C-alpha positions in Angstrom: 7.9 -35.5 -14.7 5.6 -38.6 -14.6 3.9 -41.0 -12.2 6.5 -43.1 -10.2 9.3 -40.5 -10.3 11.2 -39.9 -7.1 11.1 -36.1 -6.3 12.3 -33.6 -3.7 10.9 -30.2 -3.0 13.1 -27.3 -4.3 13.8 -24.3 -2.0 15.1 -20.9 -2.8 16.2 -19.9 0.7 16.9 -21.6 4.1 13.9 -19.5 5.5 11.5 -21.2 3.0 12.9 -24.6 4.0 12.4 -23.8 7.7 8.8 -22.6 7.1 8.1 -25.7 5.1 9.3 -27.9 7.9 7.0 -26.2 10.3 4.0 -26.4 7.9 4.5 -30.0 6.7 5.7 -31.4 10.0 8.5 -33.5 8.6 11.9 -33.2 7.0 11.4 -31.1 3.9 14.3 -32.8 2.1 12.6 -36.1 2.3 12.0 -37.7 -1.1 8.5 -38.4 -2.3 6.9 -40.4 -5.1 4.7 -38.7 -7.8 1.3 -40.4 -7.8 -0.7 -38.2 -10.1 0.2 -35.6 -12.8 -2.0 -32.9 -14.3 -1.2 -29.9 -16.5 1.4 -28.0 -14.4 0.8 -29.7 -11.1 1.3 -33.1 -9.4 0.4 -35.0 -6.3 3.3 -36.4 -4.2 3.1 -39.0 -1.5 5.8 -39.0 1.3 6.1 -42.6 2.6 8.3 -41.7 5.6 5.7 -39.3 6.8 2.8 -41.7 7.3 1.8 -41.5 3.7 1.0 -37.8 3.6 -0.1 -36.6 0.2 0.6 -33.0 -1.0 0.0 -31.1 -4.2 2.8 -29.1 -5.8 3.4 -27.1 -9.0 5.9 -29.0 -11.1 8.4 -26.1 -11.0 8.6 -26.5 -7.2 9.9 -30.0 -7.4 13.2 -31.6 -8.7 13.4 -35.1 -10.0 15.8 -37.3 -8.1 15.2 -40.5 -10.0 13.0 -41.4 -13.0 10.9 -44.6 -13.1 
């Protein structure tokens, strides 16, 4: 995973997807763009959600499209 990759949040259950939707306030299947990468984490911006930036562990994301 590197800066510029298009990613989506991985979910293990529908309940975790529902909780995420309530917490984040937008569609949890919405793709985001990686803007910063560190050891085992990265920051992702969600353009369709007014540019919200969230931090995630890399294992919690799946790459949709590489730069």
